[in-house]
Each structure stands twice: as structure tokens, then as C-alpha cells.
N, CA, C and O of each residue as an XYZ file, in Angstrom:
336
protein
N       9.046    -19.269      1.279
C       8.249    -19.206      0.068
C       6.800    -18.806      0.371
O       6.214    -17.989     -0.340
N       6.234    -19.385      1.425
C       4.856    -19.063      1.803
C       4.759    -17.591      2.204
O       3.778    -16.920      1.885
N       5.781    -17.095      2.905
C       5.789    -15.689      3.315
C       5.732    -14.751      2.121
O       5.048    -13.729      2.164
N       6.441    -15.091      1.060
C       6.437    -14.275     -0.152
C       5.061    -14.276     -0.807
O       4.593    -13.237     -1.271
N       4.420    -15.422     -0.845
C       3.085    -15.513     -1.440
C       2.080    -14.695     -0.628
O       1.245    -13.991     -1.196
N       2.161    -14.789      0.687
C       1.270    -14.007      1.552
C       1.525    -12.522      1.352
O       0.582    -11.734      1.287
N       2.804    -12.130      1.254
C       3.175    -10.730      1.016
C       2.546    -10.215     -0.270
O       2.016     -9.104     -0.299
N       2.601    -11.012     -1.336
C       2.043    -10.611     -2.624
C       0.519    -10.514     -2.567
O      -0.066     -9.592     -3.135
N      -0.111    -11.445     -1.897
C      -1.577    -11.424     -1.793
C      -2.033    -10.218     -0.980
O      -2.925     -9.484     -1.405
N      -1.429    -10.012      0.178
C      -1.811     -8.866      1.012
C      -1.481     -7.557      0.303
O      -2.257     -6.604      0.372
N      -0.342     -7.501     -0.373
C       0.013     -6.313     -1.149
C      -1.016     -6.016     -2.222
O      -1.383     -4.860     -2.434
N      -1.489     -7.067     -2.907
C      -2.517     -6.881     -3.923
C      -3.827     -6.369     -3.344
O      -4.474     -5.499     -3.928
N      -4.213     -6.906     -2.203
C      -5.456     -6.463     -1.555
C      -5.333     -5.013     -1.091
O      -6.249     -4.215     -1.286
N      -4.210     -4.680     -0.482
C      -3.989     -3.304     -0.010
C      -3.965     -2.340     -1.192
O      -4.578     -1.274     -1.130
N      -3.269     -2.698     -2.261
C      -3.218     -1.848     -3.446
C      -4.581     -1.678     -4.096
O      -4.922     -0.589     -4.559
N      -5.363     -2.759     -4.132
C      -6.699     -2.698     -4.698
C      -7.599     -1.772     -3.882
O      -8.323     -0.950     -4.445
N      -7.553     -1.907     -2.546
C      -8.368     -1.042     -1.686
C      -7.941      0.422     -1.800
O      -8.786      1.316     -1.828
N      -6.638      0.665     -1.866
C      -6.152      2.034     -2.031
C      -6.614      2.596     -3.373
O      -6.963      3.773     -3.465
N      -6.617      1.764     -4.414
C      -7.109      2.197     -5.714
C      -8.593      2.535     -5.675
O      -9.030      3.485     -6.325
N      -9.372      1.767     -4.920
C     -10.794      2.087     -4.764
C     -10.978      3.421     -4.052
O     -11.812      4.233     -4.453
N     -10.204      3.646     -3.000
C     -10.307      4.886     -2.234
C      -9.937      6.086     -3.105
O     -10.603      7.120     -3.070
N      -8.863      5.934     -3.889
C      -8.378      7.036     -4.713
C      -8.979      7.024     -6.123
O      -8.596      7.840     -6.962
N      -9.916      6.105     -6.392
C     -10.574      5.971     -7.688
C      -9.574      5.808     -8.830
O      -9.610      6.539     -9.820
N      -8.684      4.835     -8.666
C      -7.668      4.523     -9.666
C      -7.670      3.021     -9.913
O      -8.069      2.241     -9.047
N      -7.223      2.621    -11.099
C      -7.109      1.209    -11.429
C      -5.738      0.973    -12.037
O      -5.404      1.553    -13.070
N      -4.943      0.123    -11.398
C      -3.593     -0.149    -11.869
C      -3.393     -1.590    -12.307
O      -2.278     -1.960    -12.674
N      -4.409     -2.398    -12.283
C      -4.273     -3.800    -12.642
C      -3.682     -4.603    -11.493
O      -3.334     -4.047    -10.451
N      -3.572     -5.891    -11.686
C      -3.124     -6.792    -10.620
C      -1.684     -6.493    -10.209
O      -1.399     -6.330     -9.023
N      -0.783     -6.422    -11.174
C       0.631     -6.172    -10.851
C       0.801     -4.795    -10.233
O       1.545     -4.637     -9.266
N       0.118     -3.798    -10.782
C       0.189     -2.446    -10.224
C      -0.329     -2.393     -8.802
O       0.240     -1.699     -7.958
N      -1.416     -3.126     -8.523
C      -1.961     -3.164     -7.166
C      -0.969     -3.789     -6.189
O      -0.816     -3.316     -5.063
N      -0.303     -4.846     -6.621
C       0.691     -5.487     -5.754
C       1.835     -4.524     -5.459
O       2.273     -4.404     -4.315
N       2.313     -3.844     -6.484
C       3.412     -2.887     -6.309
C       2.983     -1.741     -5.390
O       3.719     -1.364     -4.479
N       1.794     -1.191     -5.631
C       1.294     -0.100     -4.782
C       1.132     -0.576     -3.347
O       1.478      0.151     -2.415
N       0.614     -1.779     -3.154
C       0.424     -2.317     -1.803
C       1.733     -2.525     -1.066
O       1.842     -2.180      0.111
N       2.731     -3.085     -1.743
C       4.022     -3.330     -1.093
C       4.748     -2.028     -0.804
O       5.290     -1.846      0.286
N       4.765     -1.106     -1.787
C       5.394      0.199     -1.543
C       4.631      0.986     -0.476
O       5.231      1.698      0.329
N       3.306      0.849     -0.479
C       2.500      1.513      0.545
C       2.800      0.984      1.936
O       2.846      1.751      2.898
N       3.005     -0.320      2.049
C       3.372     -0.906      3.342
C       4.721     -0.365      3.805
O       4.913     -0.085      4.988
N       5.641     -0.223      2.874
C       6.959      0.321      3.213
C       6.836      1.769      3.671
O       7.408      2.141      4.695
N       6.096      2.589      2.928
C       5.913      4.002      3.284
C       5.174      4.127      4.610
O       5.581      4.899      5.478
N       4.095      3.375      4.771
C       3.348      3.411      6.027
C       4.195      2.969      7.206
O       4.109      3.540      8.293
N       5.018      1.945      6.986
C       5.906      1.470      8.048
C       6.924      2.522      8.443
O       7.220      2.692      9.625
N       7.463      3.230      7.455
C       8.424      4.292      7.763
C       7.778      5.450      8.519
O       8.358      5.993      9.460
N       6.572      5.819      8.095
C       5.918      6.988      8.689
C       5.268      6.701     10.042
O       5.367      7.513     10.962
N       4.613      5.567     10.164
C       3.788      5.332     11.349
C       4.296      4.250     12.283
O       4.040      4.313     13.485
N       5.001      3.270     11.773
C       5.373      2.141     12.612
C       6.880      2.090     12.881
O       7.395      1.052     13.296
N       7.568      3.164     12.658
C       9.016      3.262     12.895
C       9.780      2.151     12.176
O      10.758      1.627     12.708
N       9.339      1.794     10.978
C      10.035      0.800     10.186
C       9.794     -0.637     10.596
O      10.483     -1.533     10.106
N       8.837     -0.890     11.482
C       8.618     -2.241     11.997
C       7.498     -2.986     11.280
O       7.119     -4.071     11.722
N       6.964     -2.454     10.211
C       5.811     -3.065      9.558
C       6.154     -4.429      8.961
O       5.305     -5.321      8.957
N       7.357     -4.611      8.466
C       7.711     -5.873      7.830
C       8.089     -6.948      8.844
O       8.070     -8.134      8.516
N       8.426     -6.560     10.049
C       8.813     -7.523     11.076
C       7.632     -7.983     11.912
O       7.725     -8.982     12.624
N       6.528     -7.264     11.829
C       5.362     -7.576     12.649
C       4.489     -8.613     11.952
O       4.471     -8.687     10.723
N       3.767     -9.410     12.729
C       2.800    -10.325     12.097
C       1.636     -9.518     11.524
O       1.459     -8.348     11.864
N       0.856    -10.136     10.667
C      -0.280     -9.454     10.063
C      -1.359     -9.222     11.106
O      -1.933    -10.165     11.649
N      -1.621     -7.966     11.373
C      -2.676     -7.566     12.295
C      -3.529     -6.514     11.600
O      -3.184     -6.039     10.518
N      -4.625     -6.159     12.219
C      -5.466     -5.089     11.675
C      -4.666     -3.792     11.616
O      -4.761     -3.047     10.641
N      -3.883     -3.521     12.651
C      -3.089     -2.298     12.683
C      -2.077     -2.259     11.543
O      -1.957     -1.237     10.867
N      -1.350     -3.348     11.319
C      -0.363     -3.357     10.247
C      -1.042     -3.269      8.877
O      -0.506     -2.656      7.954
N      -2.212     -3.878      8.751
C      -2.963     -3.780      7.493
C      -3.388     -2.340      7.238
O      -3.259     -1.845      6.118
N      -3.895     -1.660      8.271
C      -4.331     -0.270      8.117
C      -3.158      0.673      7.862
O      -3.285      1.633      7.101
N      -2.014      0.401      8.497
C      -0.813      1.201      8.234
C      -0.394      1.033      6.780
O      -0.027      2.010      6.126
N      -0.443     -0.180      6.270
C      -0.115     -0.435      4.871
C      -1.093      0.267      3.937
O      -0.684      0.850      2.933
N      -2.373      0.212      4.261
C      -3.393      0.864      3.442
C      -3.187      2.377      3.425
O      -3.274      3.005      2.370
N      -2.919      2.954      4.575
C      -2.682      4.392      4.638
C      -1.440      4.777      3.829
O      -1.442      5.790      3.131
N      -0.400      3.984      3.922
C       0.801      4.242      3.129
C       0.525      4.156      1.638
O       1.061      4.954      0.868
N      -0.300      3.205      1.214
C      -0.643      3.067     -0.204
C      -1.478      4.247     -0.686
O      -1.288      4.722     -1.806
N      -2.399      4.723      0.145
C      -3.200      5.895     -0.219
C      -2.300      7.128     -0.327
O      -2.463      7.934     -1.242
N      -1.358      7.277      0.596
C      -0.413      8.384      0.529
C       0.415      8.295     -0.752
O       0.634      9.303     -1.424
N       0.872      7.097     -1.088
C       1.643      6.901     -2.323
C       0.839      7.312     -3.544
O       1.350      8.029     -4.404
N      -0.410      6.872     -3.636
C      -1.240      7.233     -4.784
C      -1.540      8.719     -4.816
O      -1.618      9.306     -5.896
N      -1.711      9.344     -3.656
C      -1.933     10.789     -3.615
C      -0.714     11.546     -4.134
O      -0.855     12.526     -4.866
N       0.464     11.100     -3.763
C       1.697     11.740     -4.245
C       1.838     11.550     -5.751
O       2.202     12.485     -6.464
N       1.553     10.346     -6.237
C       1.633     10.091     -7.682
C       0.628     10.965     -8.433
O       0.965     11.535     -9.470
N      -0.603     11.078     -7.922
C      -1.600     11.951     -8.548
C      -1.145     13.398     -8.544
O      -1.318     14.105     -9.536
N      -0.577     13.837     -7.462
C      -0.120     15.223     -7.352
C       0.987     15.513     -8.362
O       1.004     16.577     -8.980
N       1.904     14.575     -8.527
C       2.997     14.777     -9.470
C       2.529     14.646    -10.921
O       3.004     15.373    -11.793
N       1.613     13.734    -11.180
C       1.157     13.492    -12.546
C       0.144     14.522    -13.029
O       0.225     15.000    -14.160
N      -0.796     14.856    -12.177
C      -1.904     15.720    -12.596
C      -1.870     17.100    -11.956
O      -2.604     17.994    -12.376
N      -1.043     17.279    -10.965
C      -1.007     18.553    -10.274
C      -2.110     18.725     -9.251
O      -2.290     19.814     -8.706
N      -2.860     17.647     -8.981
C      -3.932     17.722     -7.977
C      -4.187     16.319     -7.430
O      -3.826     15.313     -8.040
N      -4.815     16.291     -6.268
C      -5.205     15.026     -5.649
C      -6.689     14.849     -5.868
O      -7.462     15.790     -5.681
N      -7.101     13.649     -6.264
C      -8.524     13.399     -6.489
C      -9.303     13.438     -5.220
O     -10.519     13.246     -5.235
């Protein structure tokens, strides 16, 4: 149960930071979703799928943040036809 709460909090922080970088606002739930999906994408691209098995480190946090920024860039590209 504690792991799930930590996952949601870190996901929200990662999503919020990615939203600041990409100048987007998705609200609390949207930030959590972006953060968790970003961690998954970042883990697939950079950490060979090991992001969810690793303890929280600066590296795993940055991989999650990069994945969230990539996710928002893809969403912007599909929605608006350009990246901010």
C-alpha cells in the first residue's frame, strides 16, 4: 500500500515538472498519469525496462522525467502538429 502511495506522489511530481518544462497544465490526476506513463516510457527507452524494479534514485527520477517530457512532446505533436 505504501509503495502505491509513493508511486502516485512521485508520478505527480514528475508529471508536474514535465508540464512546467513543456508549458502545459493537466491538473493533479493528469500529472499523475503523465508521470506514471512517462516513467514507463523512460524505463523502456533508457533503463531496459528496469525503472519499476529499481529503488528511487536521482537517475530513475530523471529517466521518468525524460519519459514524461517525451510523452508530452508526442501528445503535442499529434494534437497540434508541432512541439512547443
